[in-house]
C-alpha positions in Angstrom: -0.2 0.3 0.4 1.3 3.8 -0.7 0.9 6.3 1.0 -2.3 7.6 2.0 -3.3 10.8 0.5 -4.1 14.8 2.1 -7.4 14.4 1.6 -9.6 17.6 0.4 -12.9 17.2 1.8 -13.0 19.3 5.2 -14.3 18.3 8.5 -18.4 19.2 9.4 -18.7 22.2 12.4 -20.1 19.1 14.2 -17.0 17.0 13.2 -14.3 19.4 14.5 -16.7 20.1 17.8 -16.4 16.7 19.1 -12.6 16.2 17.6 -11.8 19.5 20.3 -13.8 17.8 22.9 -12.1 14.8 22.6 -8.9 17.1 22.3 -9.5 18.7 25.2 -10.1 15.5 27.7 -6.9 14.9 26.2 -4.8 17.7 27.5 -6.4 17.8 30.4 -3.2 18.0 33.0 -4.8 15.4 35.2 -4.6 12.7 32.8 -0.7 11.0 32.9 -2.0 8.2 31.3 -3.9 8.1 27.4 -5.1 4.5 26.7 -6.5 3.9 22.9 -8.1 0.4 22.2 -5.9 -0.6 18.6 -9.1 -2.0 16.5 -11.2 0.6 15.2 -9.9 3.6 16.9 -6.3 3.6 16.2 -6.5 1.2 13.1 -9.0 0.2 10.2 -9.5 -1.9 7.7 -10.7 -1.0 4.6 -13.6 -3.5 4.1 -17.1 -2.7 5.2 -17.7 -6.1 5.3 -14.5 -9.5 6.9 -16.4 -12.0 3.7 -14.4 -8.4 1.2 -11.0 -9.7 3.1 -11.3 -13.1 3.1 -12.2 -13.0 -0.4 -8.9 -12.2 -1.7 -8.0 -15.5 -0.1 -10.4 -17.5 -2.6 -7.2 -18.4 -5.0 -4.8 -19.3 -2.2 -7.9 -22.1 -0.9 -9.0 -23.2 -4.2 -5.6 -24.8 -4.8 -5.4 -27.0 -1.5 -9.5 -27.8 -0.9 -12.0 -29.2 -3.5 -15.1 -28.7 -1.2 -17.7 -26.4 -2.4 -18.1 -23.9 0.3 -15.8 -21.0 -0.1 -13.1 -20.1 2.0 -15.2 -17.1 3.0 -18.2 -18.8 4.8 -15.7 -21.4 6.3 -13.6 -18.7 7.9 -16.3 -17.8 9.0 -18.1 -20.2 10.5 -14.0 -21.5 12.1 -14.0 -18.2 13.2 -17.6 -19.0 16.2 -17.4 -22.6 16.3 -13.9 -21.6 18.5 -15.1 -18.7 20.2 -18.1 -21.0 21.4 -15.9 -23.9 22.2 -12.8 -22.5 23.4 -14.1 -18.7 24.4 -15.0 -20.0 27.7 -11.1 -20.4 29.1 -9.5 -17.9 27.5 -9.9 -15.5 24.1 -9.6 -16.6 20.4 -6.4 -16.8 18.4 -6.1 -17.1 15.4 -3.9 -20.5 15.3 -7.5 -21.7 17.5 -9.2 -20.8 14.6 -7.1 -22.5 11.9 -6.8 -25.6 13.8 -11.0 -26.2 13.1 -10.5 -24.6 9.8 -8.2 -27.6 8.9 -10.5 -30.2 9.9 -12.9 -28.9 8.4 -11.9 -28.2 5.1 -9.4 -31.7 5.4 -6.5 -29.2 4.5 -2.9 -30.4 5.5 -1.2 -28.8 9.1 1.7 -27.1 5.9 -1.4 -26.0 4.0 -2.8 -24.4 7.3 0.0 -23.2 7.9 0.1 -21.5 4.3 -3.0 -20.0 4.8 -2.5 -18.6 8.6 0.4 -16.3 6.9 -1.4 -15.4 3.8 -3.6 -14.1 6.1 -1.4 -12.3 8.2 0.0 -10.9 5.4 -3.2 -9.4 4.3 -3.6 -8.3 7.1 -0.8 -5.9 7.2 -1.0 -5.5 3.6 -4.1 -3.6 3.9 -4.9 -2.2 7.2 -5.1 1.6 7.5 -4.7 4.3 10.3 -8.1 5.9 11.5 -7.6 9.8 10.8 -8.5 11.1 14.0 -6.9 8.3 15.8 -3.8 9.1 14.2 -4.7 13.0 15.5 -5.5 11.9 19.4 -2.3 9.9 19.4 -0.2 12.8 18.6 -2.2 14.7 21.1 -0.8 12.0 23.7 2.6 12.0 22.6 2.8 15.1 22.1 1.4 16.1 25.7 3.9 13.7 27.1 1.4 11.2 28.0 2.2 7.7 28.6 0.3 6.1 25.5 -0.8 2.4 26.2 -2.4 0.3 23.6 -4.8 -2.5 23.5 -5.8 -4.3 21.6 -8.6 -7.4 20.9 -7.2 -8.6 18.2 -6.8 -12.3 16.9 -3.9 -11.9 15.5 -0.6 -12.4 16.9 1.5 -10.4 18.7 4.3 -9.6 16.5 2.0 -9.3 13.5 0.2 -7.2 15.4 3.1 -4.4 16.5 3.7 -4.5 12.8 0.3 -3.3 11.9 0.9 -0.3 14.4 4.1 0.6 13.4 3.2 0.9 10.3 0.5 3.0 10.8 2.2 4.8 12.7 1.6 4.3 16.6 5.0 2.5 16.9 6.2 4.7 19.6 3.0 3.8 22.1 4.8 3.5 25.8 3.2 0.2 26.3 1.1 -2.6 24.4 -1.5 -5.3 25.6 -2.6 -7.8 24.1 -5.8 -9.5 25.0 -5.5 -13.1 24.1 -2.6 -13.0 26.3 -4.5 -12.2 29.6 -5.4 -16.0 29.5 -9.1 -15.0 31.3 -11.9 -16.3 29.5 -13.2 -14.2 26.9 -16.3 -12.6 28.1 -13.9 -11.2 31.4 -13.6 -8.3 28.5 -12.3 -5.8 31.0 -9.7 -7.6 32.6 -7.3 -5.6 30.0 -8.3 -2.5 32.0 -6.7 -4.0 35.1 -3.6 -4.3 33.3 -4.2 -0.9 32.0 -4.6 0.6 36.3 -1.7 -1.3 36.8 1.0 -0.4 34.2 0.1 3.7 34.6 1.4 4.0 38.0 -1.0 6.4 39.1 -4.5 7.1 40.3 -6.9 5.8 38.4 -8.3 9.8 37.2 -5.1 9.8 35.8 -6.5 6.9 33.4 -8.2 8.0 29.9 -9.0 5.4 28.1 -10.5 6.1 24.5 -12.5 2.8 22.8 -15.1 2.1 20.2 -17.3 -0.1 22.2 -20.1 2.3 25.3 -19.5 -1.1 27.8 -15.8 -2.3 27.8 -14.9 1.0 26.7 -16.5 3.8 28.3 -18.7 2.1 31.3 -15.9 0.1 32.8 -13.3 2.7 32.7 -15.6 4.9 34.9 -16.7 2.5 37.0 -13.1 2.0 38.0 -12.5 5.1 38.2 -10.9 6.3 35.0 -12.1 8.7 32.5 -12.7 7.5 29.3 -13.6 8.7 25.3 -16.0 6.9 22.8 -15.0 6.7 19.7 -17.6 5.0 17.1 -16.3 2.5 14.7 -16.5 3.1 11.4 -18.7 0.6 9.7 -21.8 1.4 11.9 -21.7 4.9 11.6 -21.6 4.2 7.7 -24.4 1.5 7.6 -26.7 4.4 10.1 -26.0 7.3 8.3 -28.6 6.6 4.9 -30.8 4.2 3.2 -28.4 3.6 1.3 -26.6 0.9 2.3 -29.8 -0.7 3.6 -31.1 -0.4 -0.3 -28.2 -2.5 -1.8 -29.3 -5.1 0.1 -32.9 -5.2 -0.8 -31.7 -4.9 -4.2 -28.9 -8.1 -4.4 -29.3 -9.7 -0.8 -28.3 -13.1 -2.7 -25.7 -11.7 -5.2 -24.0 -8.9 -2.6 -20.9 -11.7 -1.4 -20.0 -13.1 -5.1 -17.1 -12.5 -6.7 -18.9 -9.8 -8.8 -19.4 -7.3 -6.6 -15.9 -7.4 -5.4 -15.2 -3.9 -6.9 -17.8 -2.2 -5.1 -17.7 -3.5 -1.9 -14.2 -2.3 -1.9 -16.2 1.3 -2.8 -18.2 1.0 0.0 -14.8 -0.1 2.4 -13.4 3.7 0.7 -16.6 5.7 1.8 -16.3 4.1 4.3 -13.0 4.7 5.6 -13.1 8.7 4.0 -16.7 9.3 4.6 -16.9 8.2 9.2 -13.2 7.9 10.1 -14.2 10.6 12.1 -16.9 11.2 15.0 -20.0 12.8 13.1 -24.0 12.2 14.7 -26.3 11.5 12.0 -27.9 14.4 9.6 -31.7 14.4 9.6 -33.0 14.6 6.2 -29.9 13.3 4.4 -28.1 10.0 2.6 -24.3 11.9 2.1 -24.5 13.5 4.9 -25.3 16.4 2.9 -21.8 16.5 1.6 -21.2 16.8 -1.9 -17.6 15.1 -1.4 -19.5 12.7 -0.3 -21.3 12.2 -3.6 -18.4 13.0 -5.5 -16.3 10.3 -3.9 -19.3 7.6 -3.9 -21.2 8.0 -6.9 -18.4 9.3 -9.7 -16.6 7.3 -7.7 -18.6 4.0 -8.1 -18.9 5.5 -11.9 -15.7 5.4 -13.3 -15.6 1.6 -12.7 -19.0 0.5 -14.1 -19.1 -1.1 -16.9 -22.0 -1.4 -20.1 -24.1 0.6 -17.9 -27.0 2.4 -20.1 -27.7 5.9 -18.6 -30.7 7.6 -18.7 -31.0 11.5 -19.7 -32.0 12.3 -16.1 -28.7 10.2 -14.5 -26.6 11.7 -17.0 -27.7 15.3 -16.1 -26.7 14.2 -12.5 -23.5 13.4 -13.8 -23.0 16.4 -15.6 -23.9 18.2 -11.8 -21.6 16.4 -9.9 -19.2 17.2 -12.5 -19.2 20.6 -12.6 -20.0 20.8 -8.6 -16.0 21.8 -7.2 -17.2 19.6 -3.7 -17.3 16.6 -5.6 -14.8 17.1 -8.4 -12.7 16.6 -5.1 -14.6 14.1 -3.8 -13.7 12.3 -7.0 -9.9 13.1 -6.7 -9.8 12.2 -3.0 -11.9 8.9 -4.6 -9.0 8.2 -6.9 -6.1 9.3 -5.3 -7.3 7.1 -1.6 -8.2 4.1 -4.5 -5.3 4.0 -5.7 -3.3 4.0 -2.7 -5.3 1.7 -1.0 -5.8 -1.2 -3.7 -3.7 -0.6 -7.2 -5.7 -1.9 -9.7 -6.7 -5.0 -7.4 -10.7 -3.8 -7.3 -10.5 -3.4 -11.4 -9.5 -7.6 -11.8 -12.5 -8.4 -10.0 -16.0 -7.9 -10.7 -17.6 -4.3 -10.5 -21.3 -5.5 -10.7 -23.2 -3.0 -9.1 -21.1 0.3 -9.0 -24.0 2.4 -10.8 -26.4 1.5 -7.6 -25.0 5.3 -6.2 -26.2 6.9 -9.0 -29.3 4.7 -9.1 -29.9 5.4 -5.5 -29.1 9.2 -6.1 -31.7 9.9 -8.9 -34.3 8.1 -7.5 -34.5 8.2 -3.7 -31.9 10.7 -3.0 -33.7 13.5 -0.1 -34.6 16.4 -1.0 -31.6 17.7 1.2 -29.0 16.2 -0.7 -30.3 16.8 -4.6 -30.4 20.7 -3.6 -26.1 20.3 -3.6 -26.8 20.2 -7.2 -29.4 22.6 -7.8 -27.1 25.3 -9.0 -25.4 22.8 -11.3 -28.8 21.6 -13.8 -31.0 23.7 -15.4 -34.2 25.0 -13.5 -36.1 22.2 -16.0 -34.2 19.6 -15.1 -33.9 20.1 -11.4 -37.5 20.9 -11.1 -38.4 17.5 -12.5 -35.6 15.5 -10.3 -37.2 17.2 -7.4 -40.9 16.2 -7.6 -41.5 13.4 -5.9 -39.0 11.2 -4.6 -39.9 7.9 -4.0 -39.1 5.9 -1.3 -37.2 3.3 -1.6 -37.3 -1.2 -0.6 -35.1 -1.5 2.8 -33.6 -4.6 4.5 -31.8 -4.6 8.0 -27.5 -4.0 7.5 -25.6 -5.0 10.5 -21.8 -4.5 11.4 -21.7 -7.9 11.6 -23.1 -11.1 9.4 -25.9 -12.8 10.6 -24.8 -15.9 11.8 -26.9 -19.1 11.0 -28.3 -21.4 12.9 -29.8 -25.1 12.6 -33.4 -23.7 11.1 -31.9 -21.2 8.8 -29.4 -23.6 7.3 -32.5 -26.1 7.0 -34.2 -23.4 4.8 -32.1 -22.6 2.3 -31.4 -26.3 1.7 -35.6 -26.6 0.9 -35.8 -23.0 -0.2 -32.0 -22.3 -2.0 -32.0 -18.0 -1.3 -33.1 -17.0 -5.2 -36.1 -18.9 -5.5 -39.5 -17.4 -5.6 -40.8 -18.9 -2.5 -37.7 -18.2 -1.0 -38.0 -14.2 -1.3 -41.1 -13.8 -0.9 -40.5 -15.3 2.5 -37.5 -13.4 3.3 -39.4 -9.8 2.5 -42.2 -10.7 4.5 -39.5 -11.5 7.8 -37.5 -8.6 6.6 -41.0 -6.0 7.0 -41.5 -7.5 10.1 -38.2 -6.8 11.6 -36.8 -3.3 12.8 -34.2 -1.9 10.1 
């Protein structure tokens, strides 16, 4: 991965305010030690779904295993099985997951080790710093605070430390890997006792910054420390608007396929680009009322789309985006970020779905998002576009893939995904759940 570009998109007034509050907390003279959660706070992967990351190992796995199931499915199932089997005694390690994968797939020990090494290599290749985490870490370092980094990663210590160094966090004073604590996985706050001990001061002099309300905020406060919450980028992206739910409703059964790989890469970059900084939900907007976000997602998607027929309205919208300075800057950010993170890998996979952001913008965007382009469209074109926007069909979307129980697996056999009966049943169930 090349060095990440300096992005053109400015922070919103809301984001500046939230960052100022976090920096003030770190800068307090009473704070002597700042503890950071590595995952989601300091580092992140440019994938909105784990399945996209595992898809990069499919070719390696196909040469070892003749089973019809994908590596992504088997790797996910092995992780679930390891959690159920081993977590009562200690946190799950990558080796635990691959031991189960080896038994389930029939691969050899040598092949297991090769796949495990490959996953660690890919993690190091694609892990990137979270921009706001970099700012907060530097603030703590400049203030001569003792810096402790904790990690819940399944990866070995050496891999996580290399990731921290790659992302610019190698100068931390103390690194704590949860899987080395030899405590049950449900003892999720045990690391805080180690943090307090290593801090060598009053609990009130410790500030912990994490991404989980219960373990990273409530637990430290109950122990007398201070805490700040930095929400993970993926849930922020999912909750930011209706677009992700629209995609899930339209392409529920093919979204995880290789044909959608480039689109999933687009969504991963969009997640890092638009939601790496703290923010609150903007009312009546699917694109955070930011033309940079429109340019990044819509123009970025169309730059990868192939064999797409455009309506006159879509052509007008694209032209408006291209002449809108902020949207054009967002598109430049996309190109530079794509090249730095993925190189040409997205172009080597399927590009189906890359036109979906434009389709959604044309048919379903809130009025506030449409108004961002009003000065770049003729009065007649704007009048047609702004008239009677439709409400999209949405499906439930979660930050993590839902686990299938025995009944769900039986349903897959009786009514395979994509059949008419299954589609009707899933539609009824989707509408009965809260989105």
